[in-house]
N, C-alpha and C positions, 0 to 999 in steps of 0.2 A: 509775939513775933517782932522781929527787929529787922531793919534793913540799913545799908549804907547808902548815905547820900552822895552821888557822884557830881562834882562841880569843878570845871576846869578853872585853873587860875588864869590862864591866858591862852591865846590861840596856839596852834601848832607852829613851830618854827622849822624851817627846812634849811639847815646851814649847809652852803654849798662848798665853802672853801676855807682852808685854815689860813689864818693871818700871822705873820711873824709878829711875836710879841713886842718887838721894838717899833712896829709900824702900826700899832693900833692908835685910833684917832684919840687926841687928848681929852675930848669929853668922856671918853669910856675909862681911861686909866685914872682920872681924878676921883673916881669912886672906890678905887683899890686902897684899902688901908695899908699904912706903912709897915705893919707887921705880917703883910701877906706877900706871898710870892706868886706872880702870874705864871701858870702852867701851860694854858692853851688859849687861843682866841680863834674864833670862828665867825663868819659873816655870811649874810644873804645879800641881796642886792641893796638892801637898806638898814637891815638889822645886824646887830653884833652880839656875841656872846663872849664873856671872859670867865675862865675856870681858874681860880687861885686855889692855893693849898687849903683854904677855909671856906670860901663862898663861890657861888655861882652869880654872876652879873648878867642879866639880859636886858638888852636895849631894844625896845620895840618902837619903830618910827612908822608914822603913816605914810601913805604914798606921796603926798604933797608936802611932807615935812612940817605940818603945822603943830603936831604934838609928838612928844617923845614919852614914853612909858619905861620906867626903869624898875626892874625887879632884882632885888638883892637877896639872895636866898643862902642863908648859912647852911652848911652841910649837916650840922647837928639838928636842924629842923626836918631832915628827911626821916620819915618812919619806915617806908619800904621802897625798894628800887629794884629795877631790872635793866639790864643792857641786852639788846637783841641785835645779832649781826646777820644781815641778809646779803644776798648778791648785790654788791656795789653800794650798799648803805648800812647804816646802823641807826639804833634808836635807843634812848634812855628814857624809861618810864619811871616817874617819881610819885610818891605819895607823901605829902608833907604832914606834919603834926597837926596843922589847921584843918585837915580833912581835904585839902585841894589836891588835885591831880594835875600832873604836867606830862607832856610828850615832846621830847626834843629830837628831831630828825637830823641826820647827817647824811647828805647824799654825795655822790660821785666819790665813793670811799674805796681806795685799794687796800690791800693787805697791810701795808705800812701805815697808813693813816688809821686803820682799824686798831693796829698794835698800839699806836700813840694814844689813841682815845681809851683803850683798855687801861694803860697806865694812869691816865687821869681819873677814870672812873674808880680805879681801886684807891686812889688818894681821897676821892669824895667819900667812899665808904668807909674808909679808915676813920675819917673824922665823923662820919654820921653815927658810927657805933660807939665812939668815945664820949658818949653824952654822960 
């Protein structure tokens, strides 16, 4: 008998609004490699996400700002994924090669924002399957 151990890499993120890639905080863009192109930026009240053509960067800050946790996830480390569209929201579900699972929620999504997210998701998966 075998089983799959489920362990989450991080908390759930509920990203509320898209951020213009020219207005991302400097501390977030300094982790983007020079050979990467930023496709999309999102934020919560305190956290940020950057989706490039090669990696996903998640910046997790606590409420009082005493720590910052930075996840840099190359798309090639994604073993399975799904994107789910629901009324006014979307979510990306990821399983990484390490066995970790992630769920990234996007709320307050209209049709145009969902279409933009779909383009980024396709770019993610293109790099995930080119292992």
